[in-house]
N, C-alpha and C positions, 0 to 999 in steps of 0.2 A: 417101433415107438408106440404104436397103438396098443400092441399086446402088452408092453411093459406098463403102460398107463392103466390098462384094465386090471392087471394084477395088483398094482398099488391101490387102486380104488377098491378092489375086493378085500384087500387086507384092512383098509380103513373102515370098511363096513362090518368087519368081523367082530367088533365089540371086544377088543383084547382086554384081558383082565388087568394088565399092568396100567391101563388107562382108567378102567372103571372099577377097580377093586373096591369092594364096599368097606374095607377096613379104613380107607382114607376118610370115610364119612364119620368116623367115631369122634364126636365132639362132646366131651363131658360137661362143658360149660352150658350147653343147651338145656340141661336138666335143672339148672339153678335159676331161680326167679328172684333176683335181687330186689331189695327195697328201693333201689334207685329208679325203677320204673314207676314208682308211685308219685314221683315229683314231675311237675310239668315244666319242661325246658323253656317254654315261652314265658311263663311267669317268672322263672329264674332270670331270664334275660332282662325283663322289665325291672326286677329288683336290683340286678347288678348294674343296670344303666349302660350296658354294652351288648354287642351282638357277636356271637361266636361264629367265625367264618367256617365254611365247609373244609377249607384247607387245613385249619387247625384241628378239626375233628379227625380227619383222615391221617394227619400226622401222628396224633395220639394213638389211633387205631393201629397204624403200621409199625408203631414202636413196640407192639406186643406180638408174640408168636401167633396168638389167636387172630389178630387183625390181619396179619400177613396171610394166614391160612384162608381167611374169608376172601381176601383180594385175589389170591391165586385160584380159589374155587370158582369165583365169578368168571375169570378169564378162561379157565379150563372148560366149564360147561357152556359158556358162550360159543366157544369153538365147536363143541359137539353139536349144539343146536344149529349152528351155521352149516355144518356138514349134513345134518338131517334135512334142512331146507334145500341145500344145494343138490343133494342126491334126488330129492323129490322133484325138483324143477328139471333136473337133467333127464330123469326117466319120462317126463311128460313132453319133452321136446321131440319134434319130428324132423327128419331130414338128416343127411350125412354131416359129419363133423370132420374138420381137417385134422391131420395127424399132428400138426404143431400145437393146435389147441388141446388135443387129448394129452399130449406129452406135458403141456403146461399144467393141466388139471392134475395129472398123476404126480408131478413134482409138488404141487400145492398140497395134495392129500398126504403125501409122504412127510412133508415138513410139519403140517398140523398134527399128524399122528405122533411124530417124534416130540413135538412141543408138549402135547397133552401128556405123554408118558413121562416127560421130564417134570412137568408140573405136579403130576401125581406122586412121583418119588420125593419131590421137594416137600410137598405137604405132609407126606408120611414122616419125613425126617423132622418137620416142625412139631409133630405130635409125639415124638419120642419121649419116653419117661413120664407119660401121663399117669402111670400107675402109682406114682409117688403121692398123688392127692388122695385116692381111696386108701392107700396103705397108711398114710398119716391119720386119716379118719378112724381106721380100725384100731391102730395101736395107741392113739391118744387116750390118756386117762379120762374117764367120764366122771364129772362132779357128782358127789352124793346129794340126794334130795335133802332139802332143809339144812344144808351145810352152812348157809349164811347166818343162821341164828346164832346169837352170841353164846348162849349156854351150851348148845350142841357143839359149836365151834371150839369152845374151851375144853369140853370133854373129849373131843376128837384129838385136840393137840396134846392132851395129857396121856392119851393112849399111844402105845408104841406103834409106829407106822407099819402097816401090814405089807408083806412082800407082794410084788406085782404078780398077777395070775400068769400061768404059762401061756406061751404064744399060741399054742393050739387051742386053748380055752378061749383066748381072745378072738381068734378067727371063727370059732364055732358059734360064738354069741354075737357076731357082727351082723348088721342088717343085710338081708339078701341082695338088695339093689347095689349096695356098696361092694359086696363080694363080686357081683356081676361086672361092675365097672372095673374092678381090679383084674379079673380074668380077661376081660375085653382088651384092656390096655396092654397087658402082658402078651397076649396073642398078637396084637398089632405090632408090638416091638419085634417079636420073633419073625413075623412075616416081613417086616421092613429090613431087618438084618439079613434075611434070606435074599431079598432083592439087591442088597448091597454086596452080596457075595460072602458074607461072614458065616452063614449057616447054609446047610444043604437045601436044595430046592424042594425035596420031598417033605422035609420038616416044615419049611415055609408054607407049602400048600396046605398042610394039615392045620397049621396055626391060622392061616387066612380063613379056612373053612370054619374053624372054631370061633374066630372073631366075628364072622358073618352071623352065626347063630346067637352069639352073645349080643351083638348089635340088634338083631331082630327081637330078642327077648327084652333087652333094655328099652327098645322103642315102645313095645307094648306096655311095659311098666310105666314109662313116661307118659303115655297116653292116658293110662288109668289115673296117674297122679294129677295130670292137668285137668282131667274131667272132674275129679273130686274137688280140686281147688276152684274150678269154675263154678261148681254147684255152691260151694261155700260163699264165694264172692257174690254170686247172684242172690243168694238169700240175704246177705248183708245189704246189698243194694235195695232189695225190696223192703227190708226193715227200715232203712234210712229214708227211703221215699215215703213210706207210710208215716214215719215220725214227722217228716217235713210237712206232709199234707195235713196231719192232725194239728200240728202246732201253727200252721199258717191260717187255717180256718177254724181255730178254736173259738174265737169270739164272733164268728159269722162274717167278719169283715177281713178280706185279705190284706195284710200289711205289705209294706215294701220289702222285697226279699233281702235277707241279710241284715235286718235292722236289729234283731236281738242276738245276743252272743250264742244262744243255743241253736238258732236257725243258721247263723253263719258257720258254726262248727259242723252242723249236719250237711250244709252245702259243700263245704270243703271235703268232708268225708265221702260224700256221694261222688264228687268229681274224681277223687283219688281212686275210689273203687271202680268207677267206669274206665279209668285209664288202666288200672290193673287188669280188668276183664278184657280190655282190648288187646293187651300184650299176651294174655293167656290164649286168646284166639289165634294170635300170630304163632305162638309156640305150638299149639295144637295142629295148625296147618303145616308147620314145618315138620313135625313128627309124622304126620300122615304122608308127606312126600318122602321122608326117609323110609317109612314102612313099605311104600311102593317100590322104592329103589332096592332095598335089601331083600324083598320078597323075590325079585327076579334072580338075585344071586343065590339065595338059599334053596329055592325050589327049581332052579335052572329053567325058568320060563323063557320061551323064545318068541312068543307071539308079540309083534310090535315092540321088540326088545329095545332097539336103538332109539326110536322116538320117545317111548315112555320113560326110559331111564335118563335120556338126555334132558327132557323137559322137567322131570321130577328133580334131577340134580340141580338144574338152573334155578327152579323155583325155591328149592331148599336153600340155595346159596343166597338168593335175594332176601328171603325172609330172615335168615340168620344174620345177614349183614345189616338189615334194618334194625334188629334188636341191638346189635353191637354198636351201631352208629348212634342210636338214641341213648344208649348207656354212657358212651364216652362224651356225648354232647351234654348230657345232664351233669356228669361229673365236672366237666369244664365250667359249666355255669354255676355249680355249687362252689367251686373254688373261687370263681370271680365274685360271687355275691358275699363271701365271708370276709 
């Protein structure tokens, strides 16, 4: 019994790829920064005259595949961090342990390992066909500049409609980040179908490796985008603060804040920018955790692999769940205030 428990424990510490495959971390919605974050849910609650309960927000979250993915991700990596702590505490204990206790621990590790593997596959299935979003973006017709003008619109309507460009031309002129998302999602699906037994294991492993590198590149692109957006928002905050300061002390006497329409508009704009900057910081931290996680997969790092990837995955799950929770809460308050 002791030997069997030791074998199970060793397998649980081996960091199996079916539990920690990086392709399951591919979340295209994390690259989108919706305008819903610019609204303050607390003020929307005051405007609506009611309070949104946490149960209502989670109900709306779990009604979507993204929300279910976040919930399962929290459970999966909480189990992994628990195993990391449990293994560390066990290695620091002194004295012999009974065979019954070792057998119980071995059974627990085996069950948790199977549960995490099942959660991983379930999350992969929830993310199937995510390539439809970037494909729609690539193939969607782009509006011509200044097409809203009446004279130009009449001239365009009078001209015979031009045939659509070839599909290859469309893909060649698509933005590289969108093409990267498309390749990432397709590789994810191939790897998932391989785990389901529809495609050979060898093809699935190559697709998973390609998805890892696509995820690594996409995370770097996301960090650059968030950094640029943070710089723009910070400059806007400094301009708004400077404008507020100059308008407040224009006459040498500081008036009551928010008395003039211009000051009130600047205060609202500054509050919105601060909120947007806060969520950009959350997005940057989440992307950094993803970068740490996928770096271990791409470069086959082994030093402190289990604890680093476990904590990085759990932190990423918490941060992304915070964003999704605030998004759904704000949308519920918008619907209640209308």
